[in-house]
C-alpha positions as CSV (number, residue, x, y, z in Angstrom):
1,M,-0.4,0.3,-0.1
2,T,3.2,2.4,-0.6
3,E,1.5,6.0,-1.2
4,A,3.2,7.7,-4.2
5,P,4.5,11.3,-2.3
6,D,1.7,13.4,-4.3
7,A,-1.1,10.5,-4.3
8,E,-4.6,10.5,-2.6
9,P,-4.0,7.6,-0.2
10,R,-5.4,4.4,-1.3
11,R,-7.4,3.5,2.0
12,R,-7.6,5.4,5.3
13,A,-5.2,4.7,8.1
14,S,-8.1,5.0,10.4
15,D,-11.8,5.5,10.6
16,V,-11.4,7.7,13.7
17,A,-9.8,10.9,12.5
18,P,-6.2,10.9,14.4
19,V,-4.9,13.2,17.1
20,L,-1.6,12.9,17.1
21,S,0.2,11.7,14.0
22,V,3.9,10.6,14.2
23,V,6.1,11.2,10.6
24,T,9.3,9.3,10.4
25,P,11.5,9.3,7.6
26,T,13.7,6.0,6.8
27,F,16.5,4.9,4.8
28,N,17.7,1.5,5.6
29,E,16.2,1.8,8.8
30,A,14.1,-2.2,7.5
31,D,15.3,-3.7,11.2
32,N,14.0,-0.5,13.1
33,I,10.5,-0.4,11.8
34,E,8.6,-2.7,13.8
35,P,9.9,-2.3,17.3
36,L,9.3,1.6,16.4
37,V,5.8,1.0,15.4
38,E,5.0,-0.8,17.8
39,G,7.0,1.4,20.4
40,I,5.0,4.2,19.2
41,H,1.3,2.2,19.7
42,A,2.4,0.9,23.2
43,A,3.0,4.4,24.3
44,L,-0.2,6.1,22.5
45,G,-2.8,3.3,24.0
46,E,-5.9,4.9,23.2
47,V,-5.0,8.0,21.8
48,P,-6.1,8.3,18.1
49,H,-3.1,8.1,15.8
50,E,-1.3,7.5,13.4
51,V,2.5,6.7,12.0
52,I,3.5,8.1,8.9
53,V,6.8,5.9,7.4
54,V,8.3,8.4,4.6
55,D,11.3,6.2,2.6
56,D,13.3,7.1,0.7
57,D,13.4,4.3,-1.8
58,S,15.7,2.4,0.7
59,P,18.1,-0.4,-0.6
60,D,17.3,-2.9,2.4
61,Q,13.3,-2.1,1.2
62,T,12.3,-0.7,4.5
63,W,9.2,0.9,2.7
64,R,8.6,-3.1,2.0
65,V,8.9,-4.3,5.5
66,A,6.1,-0.6,6.3
67,D,3.9,-1.9,3.8
68,E,3.8,-5.2,5.2
69,L,2.6,-3.8,8.5
70,A,0.5,-1.6,7.2
71,E,-1.8,-4.2,5.4
72,G,-2.3,-5.6,8.9
73,D,-2.7,-2.2,10.6
74,R,-4.9,0.9,9.5
75,R,-2.8,2.9,11.8
76,V,0.0,2.9,9.6
77,R,0.7,4.5,6.2
78,V,3.5,3.8,3.8
79,I,5.1,7.1,1.4
80,R,7.7,5.5,-0.6
81,R,9.7,8.2,-2.3
82,I,11.0,7.6,-6.1
83,G,13.8,10.0,-7.5
84,E,13.8,12.1,-4.1
85,A,15.7,12.5,-0.9
86,G,16.5,14.4,1.8
87,L,15.5,14.5,5.6
88,S,13.6,17.9,5.8
89,S,11.6,17.1,2.1
90,A,10.8,13.4,3.3
91,V,9.5,15.1,6.9
92,I,7.6,17.3,5.0
93,A,6.1,15.2,2.4
94,G,4.8,13.1,5.6
95,M,3.0,16.0,7.5
96,A,1.0,17.1,4.4
97,A,-0.3,14.2,4.0
98,S,-1.0,13.7,7.8
99,R,-4.1,14.1,9.1
100,G,-3.7,14.6,12.9
101,Q,-4.3,18.1,15.3
102,V,-0.5,17.6,16.4
103,L,1.8,16.5,14.2
104,A,4.6,14.9,15.7
105,V,8.8,14.2,14.0
106,M,11.0,11.6,15.4
107,D,13.8,9.7,13.9
108,A,13.1,5.6,13.2
109,D,16.5,4.6,14.7
110,L,15.2,3.8,17.9
111,Q,17.1,6.5,19.7
112,H,14.2,8.8,20.4
113,D,12.1,7.8,23.4
114,E,8.4,7.9,21.8
115,T,7.0,7.6,25.4
116,K,7.4,11.5,25.6
117,L,4.9,11.6,22.8
118,P,1.6,11.8,25.1
119,E,3.0,14.4,26.8
120,M,4.2,16.5,23.8
121,A,0.8,16.0,22.3
122,R,-1.4,16.9,25.2
123,R,0.6,20.6,25.6
124,I,-0.4,21.4,21.8
125,T,-3.6,20.2,22.5
126,S,-4.5,22.4,25.6
127,G,-2.9,25.2,24.0
128,E,0.1,25.5,26.2
129,S,2.5,25.4,23.5
130,D,2.6,25.8,19.5
131,L,5.9,23.6,19.5
132,V,6.9,20.9,21.9
133,A,11.0,19.7,20.9
134,G,12.3,16.9,22.7
135,T,16.0,18.1,24.7
136,R,18.9,15.3,25.5
137,S,20.0,18.8,27.7
138,P,20.6,17.6,31.4
139,E,18.8,21.3,32.5
140,H,15.2,19.8,31.2
141,G,15.7,16.3,32.7
142,G,17.1,15.0,29.3
143,S,20.5,13.0,28.9
144,Y,22.7,12.1,25.8
145,G,23.0,8.3,27.3
146,D,25.8,6.9,26.0
147,W,27.4,9.2,24.0
148,G,31.0,9.5,23.9
149,S,32.9,12.7,24.8
150,G,33.2,13.5,20.8
151,R,30.1,13.0,20.1
152,R,29.1,14.9,22.8
153,L,31.5,17.6,22.0
154,V,30.4,17.9,17.9
155,S,26.7,18.6,19.4
156,W,27.2,21.2,22.3
157,V,29.3,23.2,19.2
158,A,26.7,22.6,16.7
159,T,24.4,24.2,19.8
160,L,26.4,26.6,20.4
161,I,26.4,27.8,17.0
162,A,22.5,27.9,16.4
163,R,22.3,29.6,20.0
164,L,24.5,32.5,19.0
165,F,23.7,33.3,15.2
166,L,20.0,31.9,15.1
167,R,18.6,32.9,18.5
168,V,17.0,29.6,19.1
169,P,14.6,29.1,21.8
170,V,15.4,25.8,22.6
171,S,18.4,23.7,24.1
172,D,19.0,20.9,21.6
173,P,18.1,22.3,18.2
174,M,20.1,19.0,17.0
175,S,17.6,16.1,18.6
176,G,15.3,15.9,15.7
177,Y,12.3,14.9,18.0
178,F,9.5,17.7,18.2
179,A,5.8,18.0,17.5
180,V,3.9,20.5,16.6
181,S,0.6,21.7,15.9
182,R,-1.4,21.7,12.4
183,S,-1.8,25.2,12.3
184,T,1.3,26.2,13.0
185,F,2.6,23.6,10.5
186,D,-0.1,25.3,8.0
187,R,1.3,28.5,8.6
188,M,5.1,28.0,8.1
189,S,5.4,25.5,6.5
190,E,5.6,28.2,2.9
191,R,8.7,29.3,4.6
192,I,10.3,25.8,5.2
193,N,13.2,24.8,3.0
194,P,12.2,21.2,2.4
195,Q,16.3,20.9,1.6
196,G,17.4,22.1,4.9
197,F,19.8,20.0,7.1
198,K,17.4,20.3,10.3
199,I,13.6,20.3,10.4
200,L,13.5,21.4,13.6
201,L,16.1,23.9,13.2
202,E,14.1,24.8,10.3
203,F,11.2,25.6,12.3
204,V,12.6,27.5,15.6
205,G,15.0,29.1,13.0
206,R,12.1,30.6,10.8
207,R,10.2,31.1,13.6
208,D,7.6,34.2,14.4
209,P,7.6,36.1,17.6
210,T,4.3,34.5,18.4
211,L,5.3,30.7,18.4
212,R,5.1,29.1,21.8
213,V,7.7,27.0,22.3
214,S,8.5,24.6,25.2
215,E,10.5,21.2,25.7
216,V,10.4,17.7,27.0
217,G,13.1,15.9,28.6
218,F,14.4,12.8,27.0
219,T,16.7,9.7,27.6
220,F,18.8,9.3,24.0
221,R,19.0,5.8,23.3
222,N,21.8,4.0,21.6
223,R,21.1,2.5,17.8
224,L,20.5,-1.2,18.0
225,H,20.6,-2.1,14.4
226,G,21.5,-0.4,11.3
227,E,24.3,2.8,10.9
228,T,25.0,6.1,12.2
229,K,24.4,8.7,9.7
230,L,26.7,11.2,11.4
231,S,29.7,12.1,8.6
232,P,31.5,15.1,7.3
233,S,28.8,15.8,5.2
234,V,26.0,16.1,7.9
235,I,28.6,18.8,9.5
236,R,28.8,20.8,6.4
237,S,25.2,20.5,5.5
238,Y,24.3,22.0,9.2
239,I,26.8,24.8,8.9
240,L,25.1,25.8,5.4
241,A,22.1,25.4,6.7
242,V,22.5,27.9,9.4
243,A,24.2,30.2,7.3
244,E,21.0,30.3,5.2
245,L,18.8,30.6,8.0
246,R,20.5,33.8,9.3
247,L,21.8,35.1,5.8
248,G,18.9,34.1,3.9
249,R,18.9,32.6,0.3
250,Q,20.6,35.8,-1.7
251,V,24.1,34.8,-0.1
252,K,25.4,30.9,-1.2
253,G,26.2,29.2,1.7
254,Q,28.8,27.1,-0.2
255,F,30.8,30.3,-0.4
256,V,29.8,31.4,3.5
257,L,31.8,28.1,4.1
258,Y,34.5,28.2,1.6
259,C,35.4,31.8,3.6
260,L,35.2,29.9,7.0
261,V,37.6,27.2,5.6
262,G,40.0,30.2,4.5
263,L,39.2,31.6,7.6
264,S,41.1,28.2,9.6
265,G,44.0,28.8,6.8
266,V,45.0,31.5,8.0
267,A,45.2,30.5,11.6
268,V,47.0,27.3,10.0
269,N,49.3,30.2,8.3
270,L,50.3,31.9,11.1
271,V,50.8,29.3,13.6
272,V,53.4,27.3,11.0
273,F,55.1,30.7,10.5
274,G,54.9,31.4,13.8
275,F,56.7,28.2,14.7
276,F,59.5,28.2,12.2
277,E,60.4,32.3,12.9
278,W,60.7,30.7,16.4
279,V,63.0,27.3,14.9
280,G,65.2,30.2,12.9
281,L,65.0,28.5,9.7
282,G,66.0,31.5,8.0
283,T,66.0,33.0,3.8
284,V,66.2,31.2,1.1
285,D,66.9,33.2,-2.8
286,I,64.8,32.8,-5.3
287,G,66.6,34.3,-7.9
288,F,64.7,37.1,-9.0
289,S,64.0,39.2,-5.6
290,D,65.2,39.6,-2.4
291,P,65.8,36.5,-0.3
292,V,62.5,34.8,1.3
293,R,62.4,33.7,4.5
294,W,61.8,30.0,4.4
295,S,58.8,30.5,7.4
296,L,56.7,32.9,4.9
297,L,56.9,30.1,2.3
298,L,55.9,27.1,4.8
299,G,53.4,29.0,6.4
300,I,51.2,29.7,2.9
301,Q,52.1,25.8,1.8
302,A,50.8,24.9,5.2
303,S,47.5,27.0,4.4
304,I,47.3,25.4,1.0
305,F,47.1,21.9,1.9
306,S,44.9,22.3,5.0
307,N,42.4,24.4,2.6
308,F,42.1,22.1,0.3
309,A,41.8,19.1,2.7
310,L,38.5,21.2,4.6
311,N,37.4,22.6,0.6
312,N,37.7,19.0,-0.5
313,Y,35.7,17.3,2.3
314,F,33.3,19.9,3.7
315,T,32.6,22.7,1.2
316,F,32.7,20.5,-2.1
317,W,31.5,17.3,-0.5
318,E,29.3,16.2,-3.1
319,R,32.3,16.3,-5.8
320,R,34.8,15.5,-3.4
321,Y,38.5,14.0,-4.8
322,R,38.7,10.6,-3.6
323,R,41.9,8.1,-3.7
324,K,44.2,8.4,-6.6
325,Q,42.1,11.4,-7.6
326,V,43.1,13.8,-4.1
327,L,46.4,14.4,-5.8
328,W,44.8,15.7,-9.4
329,G,43.1,17.7,-7.3
330,L,45.5,19.3,-5.3
331,V,47.6,20.4,-8.2
332,L,44.6,22.0,-9.3
333,F,44.1,24.1,-6.1
334,E,47.9,24.9,-5.6
335,I,47.6,26.3,-9.2
336,V,44.8,28.5,-8.2
337,S,45.8,29.6,-5.0
338,L,48.9,30.9,-6.3
339,F,47.5,32.8,-8.7
340,G,44.9,33.9,-6.3
341,V,48.0,35.5,-4.1
342,F,49.5,37.0,-7.7
343,V,45.9,38.7,-7.8
344,H,46.0,39.3,-4.0
345,V,49.6,41.3,-4.9
346,A,48.8,42.9,-8.0
347,I,45.5,44.7,-6.6
348,F,47.7,45.8,-3.0
349,Q,50.3,47.3,-5.3
350,F,48.3,48.7,-7.6
351,L,46.1,50.3,-4.9
352,Q,49.4,51.3,-3.6
353,N,50.8,53.1,-6.7
354,T,48.1,55.1,-6.8
355,G,47.2,56.3,-3.7
356,W,43.8,55.6,-3.2
357,G,42.3,56.5,-0.1
358,E,45.3,58.2,1.4
359,S,44.2,62.1,2.1
360,L,41.1,60.2,3.8
361,F,42.5,57.9,5.9
362,G,46.3,58.3,6.4
363,E,49.6,56.0,5.3
364,S,48.6,53.6,7.7
365,L,45.3,52.6,7.8
366,T,45.2,53.3,3.8
367,T,47.7,50.5,3.6
368,L,45.8,48.1,5.1
369,I,42.6,48.9,3.3
370,H,44.1,48.3,0.4
371,D,45.2,44.4,1.3
372,L,42.0,44.0,3.0
373,I,40.6,45.3,-0.7
374,G,43.4,42.4,-2.2
375,F,42.6,39.9,0.3
376,A,38.9,40.1,-1.0
377,V,39.4,40.1,-4.9
378,A,41.5,37.3,-4.3
379,L,39.1,35.2,-2.4
380,V,36.3,35.8,-4.9
381,T,38.7,35.2,-7.7
382,N,40.1,31.5,-5.9
383,Y,36.4,30.4,-4.9
384,Y,34.6,31.6,-8.7
385,L,38.0,29.3,-10.2
386,N,37.6,26.4,-7.7
387,V,34.2,26.0,-8.4
388,N,34.4,26.5,-12.0
389,Y,38.0,24.5,-12.5
390,T,39.0,22.5,-9.4
391,W,35.6,21.0,-8.6
392,S,33.6,21.0,-12.1
393,R,34.9,18.0,-13.6
394,R,36.0,15.8,-10.2
395,A,33.8,13.0,-11.6
396,E,35.8,12.8,-15.1
397,V,39.3,13.4,-13.4
398,G,40.8,9.8,-13.2
399,S,37.2,7.7,-13.2
400,G,37.3,3.9,-14.1
């Protein structure tokens, strides 16, 4: 009974309109679907509800397992999406097809505590809240369970970024577990980016001042089946989502990420430069100018290496170089970077020679402004070249 994304349901999930619709997006969660549905039914008891499984055509045929459950359970509905993918768009598709007064979203990996669903629904149906977020924060009675220090640090940094740049009113915007009223969804659905990273982040990041938000603590459980979705691409997608929410869709999130990588390269440059200055490595005669400090050359090269690695695995994740292709990508990036150094120096020297702005700002400040203008032009030039050359035909280089 799999439903196409835009199709009218073939069969009603229940003769009684549900109070709560639980939407769970899935990809390769075949072993988790049955215990997930059983847990939701047990937690909600006699509360009229439906479970909507939105599967992105999983290779492990999660959709087939869910279909088999739905054949004997009128409270389960399945949407199999073919040719579409993405967590946020899957959730939006499930919410759009739902019939409940309250719409809840939870992962299918059994890590979210389904026993919190009745309380989340109660707060919304009583008019107490428009959105209720599940939180792992101890200050609200939640817990990260058996998470190691590394994953806790990643979550803490992600939450800090969201609270600083988006001023979100929740302690754990990355939990992915929340419930929202039907009216709130209807009001906000057009503002939500279906390609966004975390749908909860979309709701609280695009909220209006009237949105009433509360939190329910829960203990995050260990995954029993399947593999974790945490990867460099997830971190990348999160940073892009925050940039898009903060700056709007007019500013390309990829460029923001590229700039952040560039700033990290400045830090690498300074550390390497300072170390070799401390060592006293000396200078090298390059033949056509005064001797150049080794520390300067090594600092520039170290920043090129680090910038390439971070851009390859974060900024241009979908087109990243792999294995033997990495060396070719590094060569291209090196050429573009050296061209950027030339552009930076050329712009700086041109402005210095013309004396632009010196009468307004004075000699020292004008020199700094000229350097910043050169840096900005080189940054945009490098970004354009890297997008259109270094990573544009990555798949064709060394393929096969």
